[in-house]
C-alpha positions as CSV (number, residue, x, y, z in Angstrom):
1,N,0.2,-12.0,-0.2
2,L,0.0,-13.6,3.2
3,D,1.7,-16.9,4.1
4,N,0.1,-19.9,5.7
5,S,0.7,-18.3,9.2
6,G,-1.1,-15.1,8.2
7,N,2.1,-13.0,7.9
8,V,3.0,-10.7,5.2
9,K,5.3,-12.5,2.7
10,T,8.9,-11.3,2.6
11,E,10.8,-11.5,-0.5
12,D,14.4,-11.1,-1.3
13,T,13.5,-8.7,-4.1
14,T,15.6,-5.7,-5.1
15,A,14.2,-2.4,-5.7
16,K,14.6,-2.8,-9.3
17,G,12.9,-6.1,-9.3
18,A,9.9,-4.6,-7.4
19,F,9.4,-1.7,-9.9
20,G,10.1,-3.9,-12.9
21,S,12.8,-1.5,-14.4
22,D,15.3,1.0,-13.3
23,K,14.0,3.4,-16.0
24,S,11.0,5.6,-15.7
25,P,7.9,3.4,-16.5
26,P,5.1,5.1,-18.5
27,G,2.5,6.8,-16.3
28,S,4.5,6.2,-13.1
29,P,7.9,7.9,-13.5
30,T,8.8,8.7,-9.9
31,P,10.3,5.3,-8.7
32,G,12.4,4.9,-11.8
33,R,13.7,8.5,-11.7
34,L,14.6,8.1,-8.0
35,Q,16.5,4.8,-8.8
36,T,18.3,6.4,-11.7
37,A,19.4,9.4,-9.8
38,W,20.7,7.2,-7.0
39,A,22.5,4.9,-9.4
40,D,24.4,8.0,-10.8
41,S,25.3,9.3,-7.4
42,P,28.7,8.8,-5.8
43,E,26.9,7.2,-2.8
44,H,25.7,4.4,-5.0
45,K,28.3,1.7,-3.8
46,A,26.8,0.2,-0.7
47,S,28.7,-1.3,2.1
48,S,25.8,-3.6,3.0
49,D,23.3,-5.7,1.0
50,M,21.1,-2.7,0.5
51,T,21.3,-0.6,-2.7
52,A,21.6,3.1,-2.4
53,F,17.9,3.6,-3.4
54,E,16.9,1.1,-0.6
55,R,19.0,2.9,1.9
56,S,17.5,6.2,1.0
57,T,13.8,4.9,1.4
58,E,14.4,2.5,4.3
59,G,11.3,1.9,6.2
60,I,9.1,3.9,3.8
61,V,6.2,2.2,2.2
62,I,6.2,2.9,-1.6
63,V,3.1,2.4,-3.8
64,K,3.6,2.0,-7.6
65,K,0.3,2.3,-9.3
66,G,-0.4,0.4,-12.4
67,A,-2.5,-2.5,-13.9
68,M,-1.7,-3.9,-10.5
69,D,-0.6,-1.8,-7.6
70,V,2.8,-2.8,-6.1
71,I,3.3,-2.0,-2.4
72,F,6.9,-2.2,-1.4
73,S,9.2,-1.5,1.5
74,T,12.7,-2.3,2.7
75,T,13.9,-2.4,6.4
76,L,17.2,-3.2,8.0
77,E,16.6,-5.5,11.0
78,A,19.6,-6.7,13.1
79,L,21.9,-6.2,10.1
80,H,19.6,-8.2,7.9
81,V,17.9,-6.6,4.9
82,S,14.2,-7.4,5.0
83,R,12.3,-6.7,1.7
84,R,8.5,-6.8,1.8
85,S,6.1,-6.4,-1.0
86,M,2.4,-6.9,-1.7
87,L,0.5,-6.9,-5.0
88,C,-3.0,-5.4,-5.2
89,K,-4.9,-7.4,-7.9
90,E,-8.3,-5.8,-7.2
91,E,-10.0,-5.0,-10.4
92,G,-10.3,-1.2,-11.1
93,G,-12.2,1.0,-13.4
94,L,-11.3,1.3,-17.2
95,K,-10.8,5.1,-16.9
96,R,-8.0,6.7,-14.8
97,S,-9.3,10.3,-14.5
98,G,-7.3,13.0,-12.7
99,G,-7.7,13.1,-8.9
100,I,-7.9,9.3,-8.2
101,G,-4.3,9.5,-6.9
102,D,-5.5,12.1,-4.3
103,I,-8.2,9.8,-3.3
104,L,-5.7,7.0,-2.8
105,S,-3.4,9.2,-0.8
106,G,-6.3,10.1,1.5
107,C,-7.3,6.5,2.0
108,I,-3.6,5.6,2.7
109,G,-3.4,8.6,5.2
110,T,-6.4,7.1,6.9
111,F,-5.1,3.7,7.4
112,V,-1.7,5.0,8.4
113,A,-3.4,7.0,11.2
114,W,-5.4,4.0,12.3
115,N,-2.2,2.0,12.4
116,R,-0.5,4.6,14.6
117,I,-3.5,4.7,16.9
118,L,-3.4,0.9,17.2
119,K,0.3,1.0,18.0
120,S,-0.1,3.6,20.7
121,S,-3.0,1.8,22.3
122,N,-0.7,-1.2,23.1
123,K,-3.3,-3.5,21.6
124,P,-2.0,-6.6,19.8
125,P,-1.5,-6.0,16.1
126,A,-3.6,-7.7,13.5
127,I,-0.7,-9.6,12.2
128,M,1.6,-11.4,14.8
129,V,4.9,-12.6,13.5
130,E,5.7,-14.8,16.4
131,D,5.0,-14.9,20.1
132,D,8.2,-12.9,20.6
133,E,8.4,-9.4,22.0
134,D,11.3,-8.6,19.7
135,K,9.0,-9.1,16.7
136,T,6.6,-6.4,17.7
137,E,8.3,-3.7,15.5
138,E,8.3,-6.1,12.5
139,S,4.5,-6.9,13.2
140,T,3.8,-3.1,13.3
141,H,5.5,-2.6,9.9
142,D,3.7,-5.5,8.4
143,N,0.3,-4.0,9.6
144,L,1.4,-0.6,8.0
145,L,2.1,-2.5,4.7
146,L,-1.2,-4.2,5.0
147,G,-3.0,-1.0,5.7
148,V,-1.6,0.6,2.5
149,W,-2.6,-2.5,0.5
150,T,-6.1,-2.2,1.9
151,A,-6.3,1.5,0.8
152,C,-5.2,0.4,-2.8
153,C,-7.9,-2.2,-2.9
154,I,-10.6,0.1,-1.7
155,T,-9.7,2.8,-4.2
156,R,-9.5,0.4,-7.1
157,R,-12.9,-1.1,-6.2
158,A,-14.5,2.3,-5.7
159,T,-13.1,3.2,-9.2
160,R,-14.7,0.2,-10.7
161,Y,-18.1,0.9,-9.2
162,A,-17.9,4.6,-10.3
163,F,-16.9,3.5,-13.9
164,E,-19.8,1.0,-14.0
165,E,-22.2,3.9,-13.2
166,K,-20.8,6.8,-15.2
167,R,-18.7,5.0,-17.9
168,R,-16.5,7.5,-19.8
169,G,-18.0,10.5,-18.0
170,M,-16.5,9.3,-14.7
171,T,-14.5,11.8,-12.7
172,A,-12.8,11.7,-9.3
173,P,-15.9,12.9,-7.3
174,D,-17.8,9.9,-8.6
175,V,-15.1,7.7,-7.1
176,L,-15.2,9.5,-3.9
177,R,-18.9,8.9,-3.6
178,E,-18.3,5.1,-3.8
179,I,-15.8,5.1,-1.0
180,S,-18.3,4.7,1.8
181,R,-20.1,1.8,0.2
182,T,-16.8,0.1,-0.7
183,V,-15.4,0.3,2.8
184,D,-18.6,-1.2,4.2
185,E,-18.6,-3.9,1.7
186,M,-15.0,-4.8,2.1
187,T,-15.0,-4.6,5.9
188,G,-18.4,-6.2,6.5
189,S,-19.5,-3.2,8.5
190,S,-22.5,-0.9,8.2
191,I,-23.7,2.2,10.0
192,A,-27.4,1.6,9.0
193,V,-29.9,2.1,11.7
194,E,-31.9,-1.1,12.4
195,N,-35.2,0.5,12.8
196,E,-34.7,3.2,10.2
197,E,-38.3,2.7,8.7
198,E,-39.9,3.4,12.1
199,V,-38.2,6.7,12.4
């Protein structure tokens, strides 16, 4: 999902293309319903290249859960429509119990908060589009998209670990217990005390 320069890939993809259908897909009806509602509205005819659905969700990062999670966002930059999407191919568990979406929401909220802290600290973002001050906002949005993608990857891997342990008896609390290990594993960090055995 990153190009050779380390930037988030931008694609000229319509909202319909990103979600696969303008009708409600099974198990994930919200994006399809939103698009259908906008298509039927009198505001549907756009004066720009953006669809009515894209105008109503401009700057918002949307996650469509499924066999692979799709992270999608549309922004209007200097009268140019920029469509960005990322695909989370991380393997998940074979059971989708109730409450996993809440865990995903919590992970997304955490990374969004960290993104805002990074932005307010005036530190350079993890993804630099170019050495151009005018690109700072674009870089910040790319980092937001990357943060949401990371949250999807963490939730899917934690779900896989929980399923491997509990099989069909897996519930959302089992997934939650795997979050810490998953984050440490995916980020290469650990809070383990070096001399723990001596304590």
